[in-house]
C-alpha positions in Angstrom: 17.6 -68.9 47.1 18.5 -69.8 50.7 17.7 -73.4 51.7 15.5 -73.9 54.7 17.1 -75.5 57.7 15.6 -77.0 60.9 17.9 -77.7 63.8 17.0 -79.9 66.8 18.6 -78.9 70.1 18.3 -81.7 72.5 19.8 -79.7 75.3 20.6 -81.9 78.3 18.1 -84.7 77.5 18.6 -88.2 76.3 19.7 -91.8 76.9 21.0 -94.4 74.5 17.6 -96.1 74.2 15.4 -93.0 73.9 17.9 -91.4 71.5 17.8 -94.4 69.2 14.0 -94.3 69.1 14.0 -90.6 68.4 16.7 -90.7 65.6 15.0 -93.7 63.9 11.8 -91.7 64.0 13.5 -88.8 62.3 14.9 -91.1 59.7 11.7 -92.9 58.9 9.9 -89.7 58.0 12.6 -87.2 56.8 14.6 -89.3 54.3 12.8 -87.9 51.3 13.4 -84.2 52.0 14.9 -82.4 49.1 14.7 -78.7 49.9 15.4 -78.6 53.6 18.5 -79.3 55.7 17.9 -81.1 59.0 20.5 -81.0 61.8 20.5 -82.7 65.3 22.6 -81.2 68.0 23.1 -83.7 70.7 24.9 -83.8 74.1 28.6 -84.7 73.8 28.3 -88.3 75.0 25.9 -89.1 72.2 27.9 -87.9 69.3 29.1 -91.4 68.5 25.5 -92.7 68.5 24.4 -89.9 66.2 27.3 -90.6 63.9 26.6 -94.3 63.7 22.8 -93.9 63.3 22.8 -90.9 60.9 25.8 -91.5 58.7 24.8 -92.0 55.0 21.5 -90.3 55.6 20.4 -86.8 54.8 20.3 -85.8 58.4 23.3 -83.9 59.8 24.5 -83.8 63.4 26.5 -81.6 65.7 27.2 -80.4 69.2 25.8 -77.7 71.5 29.1 -76.0 72.4 32.9 -76.2 71.9 36.0 -74.8 73.5 37.7 -71.7 72.3 41.1 -73.4 72.7 42.4 -76.0 70.2 44.0 -78.2 72.9 45.5 -78.0 76.4 44.9 -78.2 80.1 41.2 -77.2 80.1 39.4 -79.8 82.2 35.9 -80.5 81.1 36.2 -78.7 77.7 35.7 -80.3 74.3 37.7 -79.1 71.3 36.7 -78.6 67.7 39.0 -81.5 66.6 37.2 -83.8 69.0 33.9 -82.8 67.5 35.3 -83.5 64.0 36.4 -87.0 65.1 32.7 -87.8 65.4 31.7 -86.2 62.1 30.1 -83.1 63.6 29.3 -80.6 60.9 27.5 -78.0 63.1 27.8 -76.5 66.6 25.4 -74.3 68.6 27.2 -71.3 70.1 26.1 -68.5 72.4 22.7 -70.1 73.4 21.3 -67.9 76.2 20.9 -70.9 78.5 24.7 -71.2 78.4 25.7 -67.5 78.2 23.5 -66.7 81.2 24.4 -69.7 83.4 28.1 -69.6 82.6 28.5 -65.9 82.1 29.9 -66.2 78.5 30.8 -62.9 77.0 30.2 -61.9 73.4 34.0 -61.9 73.0 34.3 -65.4 74.2 31.5 -66.6 71.9 33.2 -64.8 69.0 36.4 -66.8 69.7 34.4 -70.1 69.7 32.8 -69.0 66.4 36.2 -68.5 64.8 37.4 -71.8 66.2 34.5 -73.6 64.6 35.0 -72.0 61.2 38.7 -72.8 61.3 37.8 -76.5 61.7 35.1 -76.4 59.0 32.3 -76.8 61.5 29.3 -74.6 60.7 28.5 -72.3 63.7 24.9 -71.7 64.7 25.3 -68.4 66.5 22.4 -67.5 68.9 21.4 -63.9 69.6 18.5 -62.6 71.5 17.1 -60.0 73.9 15.3 -60.3 77.3 11.7 -59.2 77.8 12.8 -56.1 79.6 15.1 -55.1 76.7 12.2 -55.6 74.2 9.8 -53.7 76.3 12.4 -50.9 76.6 12.7 -50.8 72.8 16.4 -51.5 72.8 16.3 -55.0 71.3 18.0 -54.0 68.0 20.9 -52.4 69.9 21.3 -55.5 72.0 21.4 -57.8 69.0 23.9 -55.5 67.3 26.2 -55.5 70.3 26.1 -59.3 70.3 27.2 -59.5 66.7 29.7 -56.6 66.8 32.6 -58.5 68.2 32.7 -60.5 64.9 31.5 -57.7 62.6 34.1 -55.2 63.8 37.1 -57.6 63.9 36.3 -59.8 61.0 33.8 -58.1 58.8 30.4 -59.2 57.6 31.9 -61.9 55.3 32.7 -64.0 58.4 29.1 -64.9 58.5 29.0 -66.4 55.0 28.1 -70.0 55.3 27.3 -69.7 59.0 23.9 -69.7 60.6 22.5 -67.0 62.9 19.6 -68.0 65.2 17.4 -65.3 66.6 16.2 -66.5 69.9 14.3 -64.0 72.0 15.3 -65.0 75.6 11.8 -64.3 76.8 10.4 -67.0 74.4 12.8 -69.9 75.1 11.1 -72.7 76.9 8.2 -70.5 78.0 5.6 -71.6 75.5 5.5 -68.0 74.3 6.7 -67.2 70.8 7.5 -64.1 68.9 4.8 -63.3 66.4 5.7 -63.9 62.7 5.9 -60.1 62.3 8.3 -59.7 65.3 10.5 -62.5 64.0 10.6 -61.0 60.5 11.4 -57.5 61.7 14.4 -58.8 63.7 15.6 -61.1 61.0 15.4 -58.3 58.5 17.4 -56.1 60.9 20.1 -58.8 61.3 20.3 -59.4 57.6 20.8 -55.7 56.9 23.4 -55.5 59.7 25.6 -58.4 58.3 24.9 -57.8 54.6 28.0 -58.5 52.6 28.8 -59.3 49.0 27.9 -62.9 48.7 29.4 -63.4 45.3 27.3 -65.8 43.3 25.0 -66.3 46.4 25.9 -70.0 46.6 26.9 -69.8 50.3 24.6 -67.2 52.0 24.0 -66.6 55.6 20.9 -68.2 56.9 19.0 -66.7 59.8 16.6 -69.0 61.7 14.2 -68.5 64.5 14.2 -70.2 67.9 12.0 -69.8 70.9 9.0 -72.1 71.5 8.7 -73.3 67.9 6.0 -75.9 67.6 4.0 -77.5 64.8 1.2 -74.9 65.2 3.4 -71.8 64.7 6.3 -73.2 62.5 4.7 -72.6 59.2 3.7 -69.0 59.9 7.1 -68.2 61.3 9.1 -69.8 58.5 6.9 -68.3 55.8 8.4 -64.9 56.6 10.8 -63.8 53.8 13.8 -63.5 56.1 13.2 -66.5 58.3 15.2 -69.4 56.9 14.2 -72.1 59.3 14.0 -72.9 63.0 16.0 -74.0 66.0 13.7 -76.4 67.9 14.1 -77.3 71.6 11.3 -79.1 73.4 9.5 -80.3 70.3 12.7 -81.9 69.0 12.3 -84.5 71.8 9.2 -85.8 70.0 9.9 -87.3 66.6 6.2 -86.7 65.6 6.4 -83.0 66.5 9.8 -82.4 65.0 8.9 -84.2 61.8 5.9 -81.9 61.4 8.1 -78.9 61.7 10.5 -80.2 59.2 7.8 -81.1 56.7 6.3 -77.6 57.1 9.7 -76.2 56.1 9.9 -78.6 53.2 6.5 -77.5 51.9 7.4 -73.8 52.1 10.7 -74.4 50.4 9.2 -76.3 47.5 6.4 -73.8 46.8 
């Protein structure tokens, strides 16, 4: 059985004082979780704070991007080894807010994915379609194209142990969310697309949903058979709201 996982994406928010309050709020209420993984992906400058505060706890931490190069004259970039220096176990890759603003190609994102795996950092690969693409009925083709750079060159087994986050672009930060049925349909499609022999099933690919996840819709979304958790943006900036989402995952996982 796949474990539930809830990922906080702080995006470009935070300060030392507000971060500390937020992390301590997470710790107070989530230390007893047994069936759900919790991950906090913070801006680069706060990785040391996350490491210091969360080490020896059941909450994991990571970053929101990494360079596709291991080292070199790449001003402003951050390498996988640098992330590992701060104990980062996860990294978000291909989020539409980055791929749109910085024109990242699927090939570039695939290179970053492999760099993360090479350094034992679990990639959280984001895929999703625009509203126009959904209304045109080409959303599955769009998602397949986003995954094909890895599927064609590396095979489906490359996703083993990684996480794929389905994030419809039209839902991110808008307050609109895919219905549970829409999320399930796309997650089912993705799982069929990447289906590979997972051996004893001990390290399967988890597929999570992101896009205006909140305490009111989290349970319905994560109750779908192919939705293994959530990538949470705005609500992750409130310990109360994020804790509610994590506890919803834990309840579903323990049933």
